[in-house]
N, C-alpha and C positions, 0 to 999 in steps of 0.2 A: 548025767552031764546036769551041771546049773544053768539056770533059762536068763538069758539077760533080766528080763524083768525083774526076777526078784534082785540081780544085780544092781540095775538102778534104784531101786527102791532100799536098800543097804546105802548105797553111794549117796540117794537123799537124806537118808537118816545121819550117816557121818556131817553130811556137809550142812543141814540147816538144824540138828540140834534136837529138835525134837518129833513125833509122828506127824505131828497139827502142820508142823514145819513144810514136813517132807511131802506128805499129801498133797499140802497147797501146791506146791514147788512143780509138781507131779499130775496135778489135777487130778488127783484121785481122793476117794473118800481117807479117813484115819484107820477103819475098818480094815480095808484093800490094803495097807501100807502093813496094817500086823499081820495078815494074813499071810501076804509074801514073804514078810521073815521069819513064818512059822516054818514055810512049806520051804526056805531057802535052807533051815535050819535041819529039818528033815530030809531034804538033798545032799547036805554036806556032813550030817551026823554029828554037828558041833555047836557048843549054845553059842551064841553069838551076839544076845542080845540080855540085859536080865532089868528089871523092874529098878526102876529110879523116883521111889516118889509115885505120884500117879504117873509118870512116863517111865521111857525105857532109856535105857546107855548100852553103848555098844560093850561087850566084854576086848580083851585084851586079845583072842582070837577074831573077834567079829572087828575091829581094827586092822588087824592083817590080812584079812579080805577084802574092807574096804579101801584100802590102798591100794589092792593090784586092782580094785573093779575101777577107779579110776581109770588105770592106765589101759584095761580092756574098753570099756564103754570109749575112750579118746579115738583109739584104734576104731573101733567101729564107726564111729560120727567119722575119722579119714577116710573111710572103705565105701564111707554113705557119701558122700560129698566128693571122692575121686569118681562114683560111679555115676553120681550126678551131671558131675563137668562134662560127660558123655553126650551126653544130651542138648539139645540144641536149645528146648525152649526152655523158659523160665519159668520154673512151675512148685507144688507145693504151697508148704504158708512160713512168712516168714513175720516173726514177733517183734515187733520195738518197743523197747524202754528206754524212754525220754525226759530230762527236765521240760520243768513246766516252758520256762520260755521257746524252746525250739518247736516245741506243741504245737505251739501257736505262730511260730515265725516262721518253720521250715519243714514242717510236716505234713500243712496239708498239699502245698506245696507239690513236695516228692512223692507224696502214696497217692494222688491225683494223678501222678504221672507213670510212676506203678503199674495204677489199674487200666491206664488207655496203653502204656507199650508192653504190657505181661498178664493179657486177661486170666491166664489161666494160673496164674498165682494169688494164693490168699493172704491178707495183709491185717494185722494187728497189732494194735499200740496200748503199751501202759506205760502212763502217767507216774513218773517215781523220781525220788532226787539221785543225783549220781552216785550215793553211796549203798545206793540198794540196787540201782542200774547194776553198778561190777557185779554186785552179787547176783541178782538176777541171771544173766547170761554165765556168769562161772559157774552156776549149779543148772544148767538149760532151760530154767522158766522164761529165758525170753535169745533171740540172735544175735541182738547188736545189739546197740547201747550207744545215745546221741550224748553227751557229757559234757558237763562244762568244769576244766581246770586249771583253777590256779594256783600259779606258780609258785604263789607260798603255803598252797596247800600239797598240792603233788598226792594226784592219784595212788594208788599199787595197782597197776593192770598187769601184775602177774597173768600168765596164762594168756593174754587175749592179747592180738593183732589189734593193731589200730593205724586212722588214718587221720591226720591232723585236718578240719574242711578252714581255720585260718582265726587269724585273732578278733576278739571282743573288746569294746574298749568300754572301760566305766566314767562316769563322771557325775561330780557332786550335784545333786540338786537341791536348790534352797527354794525358800520365797521368796516370791517378786520382790517382798520389801524388806530382803534381808539386807546385811550390811556387807554381802560378798556380793551383793549382787548384780552390781556395776563389774565387778571385775571379770576378765576373760580366762585368768590360771591362778589359782590359791594352790598351795599344799597342805597335806590332812594337818599337819600341827595348828594353822591357823583354825578350824574348826573340832580340836578335839572335845571338848567343853561344850558343846551345842548338844540338843536333845534328838536323840537317833532312833530313824526310820532302820527295822533290819528287818532280815528274811528271822522266822522261828527257828531256834534249836535243835542243834543236829541234821541242820541242813548246811550244804557246802558256803553257802554266800552268809552265811551267817558265822562257821566258823572263821572265814579266810578276812570278816571284817575285825573279830576279835585279833587276828595276829596283826595286822596291818594298823589296829589300833588299840592297843594291849590297856586295858581295866574301863573299857567305853562298854556300857549297860545301856542297850537301847531302849527308850522307855513304850518303844511300839514293835509290835512282833508281827508282822504282814507277810502274808506268803505272797502274794498278789501285789507284783509291780506296780500296775493300773492302780491297783489302791494307795501302793505307796504316796503318788504320785498327789492322790486325790486328799492325804492327810497333810501334803507338804503343802498343798495348793490351799488349806485350810489354817497353813500359820504354823504348824503343832511339829515340826523338827525338818532334818535334812537326810540327805540317803544318797547313797553310793548307786546308780543304777544304770546296768548295764545297756549299751546302745541297742544291741536286739533284743531288748523287751520292750523298746520303746516304738512304735511306729508317729512318732510326737510328741507336743507338750503341751499339756493343759494350761488355760489361761492360770496366772497364779503364781506361775512355776519361771525359775531358770537353772541352765547344764551351766556346769563351770567345770572348767579342764583341769586337771590335778595333774599335778608335777613331782612327782615322775609318776607317768600315766598307769593307772590298775589298768590291768589288761587281762582276759582268762583264756585261753588254748578252746575251741571248740572242738572236739572228737567224734569219729565214729567208731565204734571196738566191737567185736567179734571175737568168737573162741577160736582160737589156733588151729584149733584142730577141724571145722568147718569152714575155713580159707576158699576151698576149691566150687564150694557150692554155688553154681549162679544164681541162684536168690540173691544170694550174702554179696556180690559183686553186685550187680541189678538195685539193690537197694543202696547200696552207699556212692552208686555213680547218681542216683535218684537226688539224693540229701547232699552230692558235691553241687549238681546243679540249681537245686535250690536256695543253696548258701551262695552262689554266682550270682543268683537271680534277685539276690534280695539285699548282696552286699555293692550289685555293678553300679547303681546308680549314687552310693554314699563318696559323698567325699573324703579324703584321705588326709591324715591328722600327722604331722610330725610328734614322735612317740620320745622320750629318755626312759625305757619300760629299766625293771631291772635286770643285775645283773647275771646273767646263765638263763633267762629265758630267751628261747628260740624263734622268732620274730620271723624267717621262713616262712614263705608258704608250703604247707605238706605237697607232695608228689602224689599227680592223678594217680589211681592205680594201675598196675600194667598189665 
């Protein structure tokens, strides 16, 4: 009989591409992954992997078994989730992968609430960009992803269930002495030629900026929005900064509404096979409450959003 631990190692190699990445996903050493794969080959009497330079790649037979492993492991997770749903106590461990702004604005409240309400539940947090968070949940390295999703990008959420917390507006932030500082509203055509401050390449906010302003080449690539604000206050450029990322504005900068309004969805996603786990439901509800608390005191703004963007609030979990 094939042991599930061996199938998990094969599945991780198929998903992640390298032994080292598979080991990181399963919190094992590379040698442990190699040993599991060797044992699986002996159990099945089949060559499942072959050397590829200094690494390993799946053989045709390995890919066949890996494809079946996905279904088997999904069914196992569904069975475990269904069993967990029979227990009234929210327990176990839940790992949340989140983008940086939500780590600062939502997770402190949500994690503290989970600790108070469900002391038998252990939580952990990983700060990563949405692309990495989706991959982490899909391969089982995290249980929940908190994502920001711009309509011009559209994250691939295949195999995941999700609920939308709400919409986050981005404003144009300029130095207080900027020619547009006295304006209440502008459009992006007015600032296309400015010096831009943006998130680093390969992040969703950077990719989004290049979609809405094709050809723009930012001069300053900075991950933290708070640091972007200090650069703007120094007169070094302009930026589009979401409101969730700001607790206020420092001296020397001005926020201007953009028409049409740039908005991103803030989403909580999890593997569909784990949906019945009480810990998933509890964590998602805690994040919904954190969002409500964060946004309840903020004024609403009339928006002309991009066509096709769903602006209605997401339903609560049943």
